N, C-alpha and C positions, 0 to 999 in steps of 0.2 A: 534570457532568461525564459523557462518555458510558461505559458500560459498552460497548462495544466496545473486541476488543482490538486496537490499533495494530502492534501487532511493536515497542513501541520507537523512536527513533529513527534516522534512515537516514543521518547522517552527525553522528554523536557530539562533541560538540565541547566547549568552553566558549563557548554562546552568549549568553550571560546580559546581556553589553553593547553594545551599538548606538551608536556617535560616543560612546561615553562616557556612553549613558544606557542604566540598566537596560531588557532587554526580554520582552515579553510572549512574544514567539512565540517558540517551541524548534527551531522547524526544521520540514522535512518527517517525517514516520512513513516505517514502513517499510513502511503500507497507502497511504499516496500515491504513494510511489515506487513500487509496484507496480499503481497504478493505472492512474499515468502509461505505464510499459509494457504495461499493458492496452489503455490507449485504442485505437491504432491498428485492432485487430482490431475490438476493441465499434464503434467507429464505421462500420465498413466495413462490419458484419453488421446493424447500427440501420437507416444505408441502405437494402439491400436488403429487410430487411423493413417499412419506410415504402415505397418502390415495389412489390413486390410484395404487401402483405397491405392495406396501408390507403389507398395512393391517393397519399399526399404524396407531396412532392419532398426535393430532399436539401436544401434549406433551411428544413426545417420545422423549430421547435424542437423537436419531439415528438422527434426524431432526438437533437440532444445533450446530452436530459435521459438517453434509454434507454442511450446509449452511456455516459454516467457511471456508470448505475445496473449496466450487464452490465460495466466495466470495475473499480468497486469490490467490486461480488460475487464476481469474480475473484482480488484480490488479496486480499478476506475468507478465502476456498476456499484461499487460498497460507498463508497465515498461519497457519489452522489447521490446516494438512496440516505445514507448518511443526514447528507445536510439538509435534506427535503421531509426530513422528521426528526430530526431534535428539535426541542423545545430550543424558541427563539428567546435571547436572554432580554430579563427586563429592568426597569430603573428602581433600584434600591428604596426601598418604600420605609420610614424609619418606625409607622407605627404598625404596621402589616409583619413586618421581619423582626419584630421582638423577641428572643429566647423565652420569655415566658408570657 
């Protein structure tokens, strides 16, 4: 088990059964979803780095590896920042939490 903060499930719900059988896969995490969103920009930057500094072309496998690394780096930064800035849950207060 990894100690990387995944941010929890991106699409929470009951994903415990697939075609009537228990599923090992719990779905995308928030980290995966954030990396997917960051991937186009990471890929563009990786192609630029490869062409300018490495002398390669855009079909090089190093570009895909660098782009994935940058995308997950951005996702980790996003989750860390979110954890720091999200309001902390508070205990239920019957007097303060009345609907009227």
